[in-house]
C-alpha positions as CSV (number, residue, x, y, z in Angstrom):
1,X,-0.5,7.8,-9.9
2,X,-3.9,7.6,-8.2
3,X,-5.1,10.8,-6.6
4,X,-5.9,10.9,-2.9
5,X,-7.9,13.3,-0.9
6,X,-6.4,16.8,-0.7
7,X,-5.4,16.5,3.0
8,X,-3.9,13.1,2.4
9,X,-2.0,14.4,-0.6
10,X,-0.5,17.0,1.8
11,X,0.4,14.3,4.2
12,X,1.8,11.9,1.5
13,X,4.0,14.7,0.1
14,X,6.1,14.6,3.2
15,X,6.2,10.9,3.7
16,X,9.5,9.8,2.3
17,X,10.1,6.0,2.2
18,X,12.6,4.5,4.6
19,X,14.4,2.5,2.0
20,X,15.3,3.0,-1.6
21,X,17.9,2.3,-4.2
22,X,20.4,4.9,-2.9
23,X,20.5,3.3,0.5
24,X,20.1,-0.4,-0.3
25,X,23.8,-1.3,0.0
26,X,24.1,0.4,3.4
27,X,20.9,-1.2,4.6
28,X,22.0,-4.6,3.5
29,X,25.2,-4.2,5.4
30,X,23.3,-3.4,8.5
31,X,21.0,-6.4,8.5
32,X,23.0,-9.3,7.0
33,X,25.2,-11.8,8.8
34,X,28.1,-10.0,10.5
35,X,26.0,-6.9,10.9
36,X,23.0,-8.2,12.7
37,X,21.5,-6.1,15.4
38,X,23.0,-6.9,18.8
39,X,19.6,-7.0,20.5
40,X,17.6,-10.2,19.7
41,X,14.0,-9.4,18.6
42,X,12.6,-11.0,21.7
43,X,14.9,-9.4,24.2
44,X,13.1,-6.9,26.4
45,X,9.8,-8.1,25.1
46,X,8.4,-8.1,28.6
47,X,9.2,-6.1,31.6
48,X,8.1,-2.9,33.4
49,X,6.6,-0.1,31.3
50,X,9.1,2.6,32.2
51,X,11.9,4.7,30.9
52,X,12.1,6.6,27.7
53,X,10.3,5.8,24.4
54,X,11.8,7.5,21.3
55,X,9.1,7.9,18.7
56,X,9.9,8.9,15.1
57,X,7.6,10.6,12.6
58,X,8.2,12.3,9.3
59,X,7.4,16.0,8.9
60,X,4.2,15.8,11.1
61,X,5.0,18.5,13.6
62,X,4.0,21.4,11.4
63,X,0.4,20.2,10.7
64,X,-0.3,17.8,13.6
65,X,1.7,19.0,16.5
66,X,-1.3,19.4,18.8
67,X,-2.6,16.0,18.0
68,X,0.6,14.1,18.8
69,X,1.5,16.2,21.8
70,X,-1.9,15.4,23.3
71,X,-1.4,11.7,22.5
72,X,1.9,11.8,24.2
73,X,0.7,13.7,27.2
74,X,-2.2,11.3,27.8
75,X,0.1,8.3,27.6
76,X,2.6,9.8,30.0
77,X,-0.2,10.7,32.4
78,X,-1.4,7.0,32.4
79,X,2.1,5.6,32.7
80,X,4.0,7.1,35.6
81,X,7.8,6.9,34.9
82,X,7.5,6.8,31.1
83,X,8.8,9.7,29.0
84,X,8.1,9.9,25.2
85,X,10.6,11.7,23.1
86,X,9.0,12.7,19.8
87,X,11.5,13.1,17.0
88,X,10.1,14.6,13.9
89,X,12.5,14.0,11.0
90,X,12.6,15.8,7.7
91,X,11.6,13.5,4.9
92,X,14.9,13.9,3.0
93,X,16.8,12.9,6.2
94,X,14.8,10.0,7.4
95,X,16.7,7.2,5.7
96,X,20.1,8.4,6.6
97,X,19.1,9.1,10.1
98,X,17.5,5.7,10.6
99,X,20.5,3.8,9.1
100,X,22.9,5.9,11.2
101,X,20.9,5.0,14.3
102,X,21.0,1.3,13.4
103,X,24.8,1.5,12.9
104,X,25.4,3.4,16.2
105,X,23.0,1.2,18.2
106,X,21.1,4.3,19.3
107,X,17.8,3.5,17.7
108,X,14.2,4.8,18.1
109,X,11.7,2.6,19.9
110,X,8.7,3.2,17.6
111,X,9.1,4.2,13.9
112,X,6.6,4.8,11.1
113,X,7.2,2.5,8.0
114,X,5.5,2.1,4.6
115,X,4.4,-1.6,4.1
116,X,6.3,-1.8,0.8
117,X,9.6,-1.3,2.8
118,X,9.1,-4.0,5.5
119,X,10.9,-6.7,3.5
120,X,13.9,-4.4,2.9
121,X,14.0,-3.4,6.6
122,X,13.2,-6.9,7.8
123,X,16.6,-7.5,9.5
124,X,16.4,-4.2,11.4
125,X,12.9,-4.7,12.8
126,X,11.7,-6.7,15.8
127,X,9.4,-9.7,15.3
128,X,6.2,-8.4,16.8
129,X,4.6,-11.9,17.2
130,X,6.4,-12.0,20.6
131,X,4.9,-8.7,21.7
132,X,1.2,-8.9,20.5
133,X,-1.1,-11.8,21.2
134,X,-3.4,-13.2,18.5
135,X,-6.3,-11.8,20.5
136,X,-4.8,-8.3,20.6
137,X,-4.4,-8.3,16.9
138,X,-8.1,-8.9,16.3
139,X,-8.5,-5.2,17.0
140,X,-7.2,-4.6,13.4
141,X,-8.5,-5.7,10.1
142,X,-7.1,-9.2,9.5
143,X,-6.0,-8.7,5.9
144,X,-4.0,-5.6,7.0
145,X,-2.2,-7.5,9.7
146,X,-1.4,-10.3,7.3
147,X,0.1,-7.9,4.8
148,X,2.6,-6.8,7.4
149,X,4.2,-10.2,7.7
150,X,7.6,-10.9,6.1
151,X,8.6,-14.6,5.8
152,X,5.8,-15.4,8.2
153,X,6.9,-12.9,10.9
154,X,4.9,-9.8,11.9
155,X,7.0,-6.7,11.3
156,X,4.5,-3.9,11.6
157,X,1.2,-2.9,13.3
158,X,-1.3,-1.3,11.0
159,X,-1.9,2.4,11.3
160,X,-3.7,4.2,8.4
161,X,-4.2,3.8,4.7
162,X,-5.8,5.4,1.6
163,X,-8.4,2.7,1.0
164,X,-8.9,0.0,-1.5
165,X,-9.3,0.3,-5.3
166,X,-12.6,1.6,-6.7
167,X,-14.0,1.4,-10.2
168,X,-15.1,4.7,-11.8
169,X,-17.4,4.5,-14.9
170,X,-18.5,7.2,-17.4
171,X,-22.2,6.8,-17.3
172,X,-22.7,8.5,-20.7
173,X,-20.5,5.9,-22.4
174,X,-21.7,2.9,-20.5
175,X,-25.4,3.8,-21.1
176,X,-24.7,3.1,-24.8
177,X,-24.2,-0.6,-24.1
178,X,-27.0,-0.7,-21.5
179,X,-24.5,-1.2,-18.6
180,X,-25.7,-1.0,-15.0
181,X,-23.8,-1.0,-11.8
182,X,-24.9,-4.5,-10.9
183,X,-23.1,-5.8,-14.0
184,X,-19.7,-4.6,-12.8
185,X,-17.0,-7.3,-13.4
186,X,-15.6,-8.9,-10.3
187,X,-12.3,-10.0,-11.9
188,X,-9.8,-8.5,-14.4
189,X,-10.5,-11.1,-17.1
190,X,-14.1,-10.0,-17.3
191,X,-13.1,-6.4,-17.1
192,X,-10.9,-6.7,-20.1
193,X,-13.7,-8.4,-22.1
194,X,-16.0,-5.6,-21.2
195,X,-13.4,-3.0,-22.2
196,X,-13.2,-4.6,-25.6
197,X,-17.0,-4.6,-25.9
198,X,-17.1,-0.9,-25.0
199,X,-14.7,0.0,-27.8
200,X,-16.3,-2.3,-30.3
201,X,-19.8,-0.8,-29.7
202,X,-19.0,2.8,-28.9
203,X,-15.6,3.6,-30.4
204,X,-14.4,4.9,-26.9
205,X,-11.4,3.2,-25.4
206,X,-12.6,0.8,-22.7
207,X,-10.0,1.4,-20.0
208,X,-6.5,2.4,-19.2
209,X,-4.6,-0.3,-17.3
210,X,-1.5,-2.4,-17.7
211,X,-0.4,-6.0,-16.7
212,X,1.8,-4.7,-13.9
213,X,2.2,-6.3,-10.6
214,X,-1.0,-4.9,-9.1
215,X,-3.3,-6.5,-11.7
216,X,-1.2,-9.8,-11.9
217,X,-1.3,-10.2,-8.2
218,X,-5.1,-9.8,-8.2
219,X,-5.3,-12.5,-11.0
220,X,-3.4,-14.9,-8.8
221,X,0.3,-14.6,-9.9
222,X,2.8,-15.1,-7.1
223,X,6.0,-13.1,-7.4
224,X,8.4,-14.4,-4.7
225,X,8.3,-17.4,-2.3
226,X,7.7,-17.0,1.4
227,X,11.4,-16.9,2.2
228,X,12.0,-14.1,-0.2
229,X,14.7,-16.2,-1.9
230,X,13.1,-17.2,-5.3
231,X,11.2,-15.3,-8.0
232,X,8.3,-17.5,-9.1
233,X,6.2,-15.4,-11.6
234,X,7.4,-16.6,-15.0
235,X,4.6,-19.2,-15.5
236,X,2.5,-20.1,-18.5
237,X,-0.5,-18.9,-16.6
238,X,1.0,-15.5,-16.0
239,X,2.0,-15.2,-19.7
240,X,-1.6,-16.0,-20.6
241,X,-2.8,-13.2,-18.4
242,X,-0.4,-10.7,-20.1
243,X,-1.6,-11.9,-23.5
244,X,-5.2,-10.9,-22.4
245,X,-3.9,-7.3,-21.9
246,X,-2.0,-7.4,-25.2
247,X,-5.1,-8.4,-27.1
248,X,-7.2,-5.7,-25.4
249,X,-4.6,-3.1,-26.2
250,X,-4.3,-4.1,-29.8
251,X,-8.1,-4.1,-30.1
252,X,-8.7,-0.7,-28.5
253,X,-10.1,-2.1,-25.3
254,X,-7.1,-0.6,-23.5
255,X,-6.2,3.0,-24.4
256,X,-2.8,3.7,-26.0
257,X,-1.8,5.9,-23.1
258,X,-1.8,2.9,-20.8
259,X,1.7,2.0,-22.2
260,X,3.2,5.4,-21.5
261,X,6.3,4.8,-19.4
262,X,6.0,8.2,-17.6
263,X,2.5,7.5,-16.5
264,X,1.2,10.6,-18.3
265,X,-1.9,9.1,-20.0
266,X,-3.7,11.4,-22.6
267,X,-6.8,9.2,-22.4
268,X,-8.4,9.7,-19.0
269,X,-11.7,9.1,-17.2
270,X,-12.2,12.9,-16.8
271,X,-11.7,13.8,-20.5
272,X,-14.1,11.0,-21.5
273,X,-11.6,9.1,-23.7
274,X,-11.9,6.0,-21.6
275,X,-15.1,4.4,-20.2
276,X,-13.8,3.1,-16.9
277,X,-10.8,3.0,-14.6
278,X,-9.7,1.4,-11.3
279,X,-8.7,4.3,-9.0
280,X,-8.2,5.2,-5.4
281,X,-11.2,6.7,-3.5
282,X,-9.5,10.1,-3.4
283,X,-9.7,10.4,-7.2
284,X,-13.4,11.4,-6.8
285,X,-12.5,14.4,-4.6
286,X,-10.1,15.6,-7.3
287,X,-12.6,15.1,-10.0
288,X,-15.3,17.0,-8.1
289,X,-13.1,20.0,-8.0
290,X,-11.2,19.9,-11.3
291,X,-13.6,18.2,-13.6
292,X,-17.1,18.7,-12.2
293,X,-18.8,17.7,-15.5
294,X,-17.0,14.4,-15.5
295,X,-17.7,13.9,-11.8
296,X,-21.5,14.3,-12.4
297,X,-21.3,11.6,-15.1
298,X,-19.8,8.9,-12.9
299,X,-21.0,5.5,-11.7
300,X,-19.0,4.1,-8.8
301,X,-18.7,0.4,-8.0
302,X,-16.3,-2.1,-6.4
303,X,-13.1,-2.8,-8.4
304,X,-12.3,-6.3,-9.6
305,X,-11.3,-8.5,-6.6
306,X,-8.4,-10.9,-6.1
307,X,-8.9,-14.5,-7.2
308,X,-9.9,-15.5,-3.7
309,X,-12.6,-12.7,-3.6
310,X,-10.7,-10.1,-1.6
311,X,-10.6,-6.3,-2.0
312,X,-7.1,-5.3,-3.0
313,X,-5.1,-2.6,-1.1
314,X,-1.8,-1.7,-2.6
315,X,0.0,-0.4,0.5
316,X,-0.5,0.9,4.1
317,X,1.3,2.9,6.7
318,X,2.3,1.0,9.9
319,X,4.4,1.2,13.0
320,X,7.4,-1.0,13.7
321,X,9.8,-1.5,16.6
322,X,13.5,-1.7,15.7
323,X,15.1,-5.0,16.9
324,X,17.8,-3.0,18.7
325,X,15.2,-1.1,20.9
326,X,16.2,-1.6,24.5
327,X,12.7,-0.7,25.8
328,X,10.3,-2.9,23.8
329,X,7.7,-3.2,26.6
330,X,7.2,0.5,26.9
331,X,7.4,0.8,23.1
332,X,4.7,-1.8,22.7
333,X,2.5,0.1,25.3
334,X,2.9,3.4,23.5
335,X,2.3,1.8,20.1
336,X,-0.9,0.3,21.5
337,X,-1.9,3.8,22.5
338,X,-1.1,5.7,19.3
339,X,-2.6,3.0,17.0
340,X,-5.7,2.5,19.2
341,X,-9.2,2.8,17.8
342,X,-9.7,6.1,19.7
343,X,-6.4,7.6,18.5
344,X,-7.0,6.6,14.9
345,X,-10.5,8.1,15.0
346,X,-9.2,11.4,16.1
347,X,-6.5,11.3,13.4
348,X,-9.1,10.5,10.7
349,X,-11.0,13.6,11.7
350,X,-7.9,15.7,10.8
351,X,-6.9,14.1,7.5
352,X,-8.9,12.2,4.8
353,X,-7.5,8.7,5.5
354,X,-9.0,5.3,6.5
355,X,-8.2,3.5,9.8
356,X,-7.0,0.0,10.3
357,X,-9.0,-0.8,13.5
358,X,-12.3,-2.5,13.4
359,X,-13.8,-0.3,16.1
360,X,-12.9,2.9,14.4
361,X,-15.0,2.0,11.3
362,X,-18.0,1.5,13.6
363,X,-18.0,5.2,14.6
364,X,-20.6,7.4,12.8
365,X,-17.7,9.2,11.0
366,X,-17.5,6.1,8.9
367,X,-20.7,4.2,9.5
368,X,-23.1,7.1,8.8
369,X,-22.8,7.8,5.1
370,X,-26.3,8.2,3.5
371,X,-25.1,10.2,0.5
372,X,-25.2,9.0,-3.1
373,X,-22.6,11.2,-4.6
374,X,-19.6,9.5,-6.2
375,X,-17.5,10.6,-3.2
376,X,-20.0,9.1,-0.8
377,X,-20.3,5.9,-2.8
378,X,-16.6,5.4,-3.0
379,X,-16.2,6.0,0.7
380,X,-19.0,3.6,1.6
381,X,-17.6,0.9,-0.7
382,X,-14.2,1.1,1.1
383,X,-15.7,1.0,4.5
384,X,-18.1,-1.9,3.7
385,X,-15.3,-3.9,2.2
386,X,-12.7,-3.6,4.9
387,X,-13.4,-7.0,6.4
388,X,-12.4,-8.6,3.1
389,X,-9.5,-6.3,2.3
390,X,-5.9,-7.5,1.9
391,X,-2.7,-5.6,1.5
392,X,-1.0,-7.3,-1.5
393,X,2.3,-5.5,-1.4
394,X,5.1,-7.6,-2.7
395,X,7.8,-7.9,0.0
396,X,11.4,-7.6,-1.1
397,X,14.5,-8.3,1.1
398,X,17.2,-5.9,2.2
399,X,19.5,-4.8,-0.6
400,X,16.7,-4.7,-3.3
401,X,15.3,-1.3,-4.1
402,X,11.6,-0.6,-4.7
403,X,12.6,0.3,-8.3
404,X,12.6,-3.5,-9.1
405,X,8.8,-3.4,-8.9
406,X,8.6,-0.3,-11.0
407,X,10.9,-1.7,-13.7
408,X,8.7,-4.8,-13.9
409,X,5.6,-2.7,-14.6
410,X,7.5,-0.7,-17.2
411,X,8.5,-4.0,-18.9
412,X,4.9,-5.2,-18.9
413,X,3.7,-1.9,-20.4
414,X,6.2,-2.3,-23.2
415,X,5.4,-5.9,-24.0
416,X,1.7,-4.9,-23.9
417,X,2.4,-2.2,-26.5
418,X,4.8,-4.3,-28.7
419,X,2.8,-7.5,-28.7
420,X,6.1,-9.4,-28.2
421,X,6.2,-12.8,-26.6
422,X,4.9,-12.4,-23.1
423,X,6.6,-15.5,-21.7
424,X,10.0,-14.4,-23.0
425,X,9.5,-11.0,-21.2
426,X,8.5,-12.7,-18.0
427,X,11.5,-15.0,-18.2
428,X,13.8,-12.0,-18.7
429,X,12.3,-10.2,-15.8
430,X,12.4,-13.3,-13.6
431,X,16.2,-13.6,-14.2
432,X,16.6,-9.9,-13.2
433,X,14.6,-10.6,-10.0
434,X,16.4,-13.8,-9.2
435,X,19.8,-12.3,-9.7
436,X,18.8,-9.4,-7.3
437,X,17.4,-11.9,-4.8
438,X,20.5,-14.1,-4.9
439,X,22.8,-11.1,-4.4
440,X,20.7,-9.7,-1.6
441,X,20.5,-13.0,0.3
442,X,24.2,-13.6,0.0
443,X,25.2,-10.1,1.1
């Protein structure tokens, strides 16, 4: 798992996902025909901003109580007649509490959701297109907004994220092949070729990466159709991409540890056994503290982009409004407040995260970054690339656990190691996905 800044790690450690394998059946029952929310998504979309707004967070009171209480007090002062009830839920209890609220029709009005769960929670969440105008949404980075749509409907408003992927290079190794930062590959095909060259000329493994969903998405492979009813990734083109990873693995371009199912790779960028790696920007903070010698030996560049030239983000945190909320107008007003550029800026001062609003990135906190350390370079690359950043999270419908994505990556790790027929493995995985989709869509 990619490291994130220390403060973000603390934050992430308490952020339990709203949907998972253990609750998928219950969730499906809540959102399928016969169990649809009684309140239509557009009901109460307009009206006076008054009454009570129930606002749910996960384990934030301990570290950020002053921040949220100030946000709430400012909002209530500006909206006479509105009361915000902040409910801070322990991470282990969040899913059960949310599903219980859906079943009892006593739901929160604003709730924090991870983008990877929007598809699974789709039937419980209001369509936000009826609440936010296209002009209002321009306050946020467009690729982040697009990533929060499920079957063409907006289900979340962007909040914060951990940034895009960054490429870290061991300078001492790359110098041996006369590599410079301006030669960094812009796609994964070229990156794999370079990895093989590194191994052939230096004996060091090139990189440690697998043909999982993140890389295949960047290479242009589509996983599910827009309606979330069909798995569509078992193509000859996708098999060809997997074969590139198999060849690089067999030739030493990809380190053996990349196939480890537990993710514990013995060959790492910090021990110098691989030459380069795609990482999150927070990795550099960890290296500076835990492996200072490796940190001083780093070159930092953009990571390979998607086939349409975008910077890839693999998830973000957002706010959603449950479809059963009876106070959507006030919920929308409060969400505008808590996700505003000003509020995001203040939150970013407390924890090492990146905002989703265009204006926040224009503040000196992000725009003034003259340093040339690996940390500074990584941060600047993320900030400079936000306008071309997309959230490529694969949406999955209710009833399908996130484990499906994980199992796909594990299967790809194994076929990379074994060298078995890539198309046969993709066919088998597609059947698993299609069976899961059929079952979920018929539930």
